[in-house]
N, C-alpha and C positions, 0 to 999 in steps of 0.2 A: 446492419441490422432489417432484415423484411420479418413483419409482421402483418398478420389479417387484420385489415381495420376493424372486421366485428370484436375478435379477439382483445384487440388492443383498446376497444370502448367497452366490453366486459369487463376486463383490468382496472380501467379507469386510467388509462394511460400510463405515463411515468409518473413517479413520487417525485416530487420538488424536495422531499428531503433528503432524497440519495443522490440528489447533483451536489457537485460535479464528480465523475468518474466510477460511480456506482449505478445508476439509472437503468444502465442494459442488464446489469448483472441482477438488479432487484426486478425488472421485467420478466427475465429470461424465469428466473426462481418462482416468480408468482405464477408465471405460466405453465410448468412443471407442476406445480401443487396443484392448479385448476385441470390437469390432466391434458393439458395440449402436449404436442411432440415438439421439442425444441432440440435442434439439429446443428450442427457446424459443416460450413463448406470451406474449406482451405483454400481451394482454388478460386474462390469469388475474389474480385478485385472492387472495391468502392473508394469514390473520392469522395471523402468530407467536406461539405461545404464552409465550413467555419475553417477549414486548414487553409482558405485562400485568403483570408480577410489577414491584416497586418494588424498584429497585437503591438500595443506598448506595454512599459514596464507594468502599469497599474490594472493590466487586465490579468497578472500570473496568479495564478490559483496555487495556495502553498500546499504542500503535500501531507501536512497536519489534516487539511481540510477533506483532501481525495480520501486518505486513509480513514477520518471519521466517518465520511458518506458510505465507504466499502462495511464498516463494522456495522453502521447501521443495517445496512441493506443483509448482512449476513445474521443478524440478530433477529431482525423483524421476519426472516422467513424460517428460521429454525425452530424446532420444536420444544417445547420445555425440558421435555426428556432427552433429546440430545444436547442442549446447552449444558443441562445437571451432568452429563458424560464428558463431554468433551472439553469443556471451559478448563475445569482442573487438571485435567490431561496437557492441555496446551499451555496451562501457567508455568505448571511442572518443566514441561520441555523448554519453555523459554527461560526459565530462571537456570534450570543445568546448562541451557549453552551458550546464555551471556556469562555465567559465572565462569566454564571450563573452556570453551570453544572460540565463540566470536562473540564479539561487542561493537558495538556502533558507537562513533562519535560525531560530534559537529563542530565545526571549525569557528569558534565564536569571534576570534579577532582578526586582523591581520598581519598575525607574527609569521604565517608559512606563507604570505601573497607569492606570487611568481610561481610557486607550486598547487598551492591550495587556496581557493578564495574564501572569503567570508560566508558561512553557513554552508559549506560545502559538507559532503559527511563522508567518512570512512568506515571503513570494515578492518577489524584488527583482529588477525588470527593468533591465538593466545596457543594454540598446540601446537605452533612449529618451535616455541623455545623450549619444548620437553625433546623435541628430535635433534634440534641444535643449537649453538650458543647463539647470544646478540651478535648482531654484524653492524660495521658500520654504517648508517643511511638506514637501519629499520626504524620505524615508526616506534617511540613509545607514549603512549598516552599515560600523561602526568594527571593528577587529580586537580582540582580545580581549587584554588585558595581565594575567596573572597574577603574584601577587608570590611569589616561589619562592626 
């Protein structure tokens, strides 16, 4: 990302609350709202300095933290009217898709090791079983039963 220094200072730089995963998105949205021109240069090549470092497992950032940062950036930059319009539509679509089309599951234990690792995520296509029957090897997610 290339940003003029005066614009970066005017916008207050990156918002730490949107790190990790959405600081660039947040800055670009705030720049657009402020009237600046935001462009994409698909042929540009950049090497990220942080990618050169060797990270250990303790440096890993969970996908939930990244999603929370992206959601915060979106909610922060959208107007109240657009949120009042878009959030009910998004909620309805999410419910319909999860109920009838595709559902995400995560692997909570080592029961699928050598194929899937603990905390891997899988998407299950629910529509395929309306077109054809269940075949050997198809994933069949079962509800979790917890002793209590």
